C-alpha positions, 0 to 999 in steps of 0.5 A, a space after each residue: 512711237 511707230 504711229 508717230 514716225 509714220 505721221 511725221 514721214 507722211 507730212 514731209 514726203 509729199 513729193 519725189 524728186 526726178 522726172 515723172 513718167 509720161 507715156 510716149 506719144 504715138 509715133 509720127 506716121 502711125 495713122 498713115 496705115 500699114 503701107 503707102 498704098 492702102 490695102 484692098 479690103 478683100 483678097 482675090 479668090 479661087 474656086 478651090 478649098 482654101 481659096 475663099 476671099 478674105 475680108 479685112 474688117 477694122 470693126 472686129 475685135 480679136 478673141 483670145 481663142 482666135 484659133 477656133 476660126 479655123 474650125 478644126 476640133 483637133 486644133 482646138 484640143 491641141 491648143 488647150 492641151 498646150 496651154 495647160 501643160 506647156 512649161 513656158 506658161 508656167 515659167 512666165 507665170 512664176 516670173 510675174 509672181 516673182 516681180 509682184 512679190 519684189 514690189 510688195 517687198 519694196 513697199 514695206 519701206 513705207 512702214 516702220 521696221 519693228 523688232 524685238 529682242 530678248 537676251 539672257 547671259 550668265 557672267 563672271 565680272 572680274 573684281 578688278 573692274 570694280 564699279 562696272 558691275 550692274 549695281 543695285 537691282 529693283 528688288 533691292 539686291 546688289 550686284 557688285 564686286 567687293 574689296 579685300 575678301 578675307 583680308 586679301 589685297 584684291 577685289 572679289 569677282 561677282 557672278 550673276 545672270 542678267 536679262 534684257 528685253 527690248 522692242 526697237 522701231 526704225 523708220 527711214 523718212 522718204 523725204 525725197 521719194 527714193 523708196 517711192 521711185 523704187 516701188 514705181 520701178 518695180 511696179 513697172 517691172 511687174 507690169 512688164 512681166 504681165 505683158 511677157 506672160 501675155 506674149 508667152 500665151 500668144 507665142 505658144 498658141 501661134 506655135 501650135 497652130 503653125 505646127 499643125 498647119 505644117 503637119 497638114 501641108 507636109 502630109 499632103 506633100 508626101 501623098 502627092 510625092 508618093 503619087 509622082 514616084 508611083 507614076 515615074 516608076 510606071 514610066 520607067 517600067 514602060 520604057 524598059 518594056 519599049 527598050 526590049 521592043 527596040 522603040 527606045 534607047 538605053 539613054 532614054 531608060 537611063 534618063 528616066 531612072 535619073 528622074 525617078 531617083 531625083 523624085 525619090 530623093 525628095 521623099 525622105 526630107 519630107 518624111 523627116 520633116 513630118 517626124 520633126 513636126 510631130 516631135 515639136 507638137 508633142 513638146 508644145 503639148 508638154 509631152 516627151 517624145 515617146 508620148 504621142 498626142 492623138 491629134 493629127 492634121 491635114 489641110 482638108 480638116 482646116 477651114 480658112 477664116 474669111 472675115 479677118 480683124 484688122 486693127 487700126 494702126 494706132 491700136 497696135 500700140 495698145 494691143 501688142 504685148 511687146 510694145 506694152 512691155 517696152 513702155 513699162 521698161 521705159 517707166 521703170 528706167 525713168 523711176 530709177 533716175 529719181 531714185 538715183 537723184 534721191 540717193 544723192 540727197 540727205 537721208 533721214 532716219 528715226 529710231 527708238 527703243 523701249 525695254 527692260 534689264 534686270 537680274 531676274 526675268 520678272 523684274 525687267 519692267 519693274 522699278 529700275 528696269 525699264 529704259 527707252 531712247 529716241 534717235 533722229 539721224 540725218 546723213 549726207 554723203 559728202 564725197 564718194 569718188 563721183 559714184 552717186 553722180 555717175 549712177 545718176 548719169 547711168 540711169 539717164 542713159 538707161 532711160 535713153 536706151 529704153 526709149 530707143 528700144 521702145 521706138 524700135 519695138 513699135 517699128 517692128 510691130 508695125 512692120 510685122 503687121 504690114 509684112 503679114 498683110 502683104 503676105 496674105 494678099 500675095 498668098 491669095 494671088 499665088 494660090 490663084 496662080 497655082 490653082 490655074 496651073 493645076 487646072 491646066 495640068 489636069 486638063 492636059 492629063 485628061 486629054 492625054 488620058 483620052 488620047 492614050 485610050 484611043 491610041 493617039 498617045 503612048 503610055 510614057 506620054 500619059 505618065 509624064 502628064 500625070 507626073 506634071 499634074 501631081 507636081 502642080 498639086 504639090 504647088 497648090 498644097 504649099 500655096 494653101 498652107 501659106 494662106 493658113 499660116 499667114 492668117 494665123 500670123 496676122 492674129 499674132 501680129 495684131 496682139 492675139 486678143 490677150 485682153 479678152 483672156 478669161 482671167 483678165 476679164 474677171 479682174 
């Protein structure tokens, strides 16, 4: 019976109502590049560490382990720890598996539902019910009330045990494709969760790399600030000594004390920032705040990637997991339109049962015990207060909404890449300018040092020159860190190479 139902269903379910999904077209202007004026293929260069020229290569693919381009073993180790232990990845994987299981559950609607039931009851049937007793059984016994027991003017009750067993088969014929549209919608949601998992990988990797770069920058800024404080402290001591000799006034000393206090005031926020970055790194690695990680970072331990991939604009739509997820959201919403239309049309079901009933277990499928039935049903909602119509309209609006969100996601993706490219170009120029300032400050400091050694400059002038040089060093540290951070942001903006992940490559 089940096979017959499936066969009948297959013959009449050759189409599904509602619009078939069409992949969105590439947005107009996507092939125009990331800016009205094309980017230079090579950034400016500066002759310091981290100042190397970066080349944008449209022929390079993006590896999944893109962070290894920074050539830092500590960074490689920390990212691998985070990928193994961070709960964000575990949660994203569970969401994907949940979506897949829901899809499999909906696919069960393609098949008949088969159930079994066995029931046994002990019953006293009132004599007043007369002919409603089970009657003659297959073994020849009779279960029936009887009249006038011992001459009494009433019927006697009967006591009996009765067994019933049956197998039921039910099948909803998907004539208009409601179930297929629901499956299609859930498959799209599962695919969306697949891309959400990819995005979780990329976000985690970028967060770890970004935190490592922040730590390196903050450590170098703290070191430079401590040098400035030391120089200012020596300048204050020199001024106090000169005041005793009458060469400077109390106002000069007070001004230097203010300067020193202002510089000292900048150190605690940097130290707080370093500790909070370390807290973030421990959390990213799946550790509690009291469980430290051995990896520490300085800018000198990081290498600036020089050959950078730059995907052509049309490839961004395929590479960005957020864009792919938005597309699957559209596909899910489109399928829901078909499901809503099908729900307004007649529903066809076929059901059947086969079983046996007897007063003795072994007699259920002997003579007189078996029974069966087949039922076909067609149901059509005639009036529901407009519920089904409005649900269909709501599904269409959900599709319009998801299409608009898709376009917004695409625009955001292209803007993200463009912003990062602009930042990389500007970072190179900013580092070049900061390096020039540092060199000028270094030259001034060297000249002042020589003048001090031969007596042409006083100690205060020397310390002020040293302080200016150290501040220029901090600016270089910040400019270098910006280049590293925006390089990592470019890998993330281009999709992070999720398509080269090992578990995907095996499929």
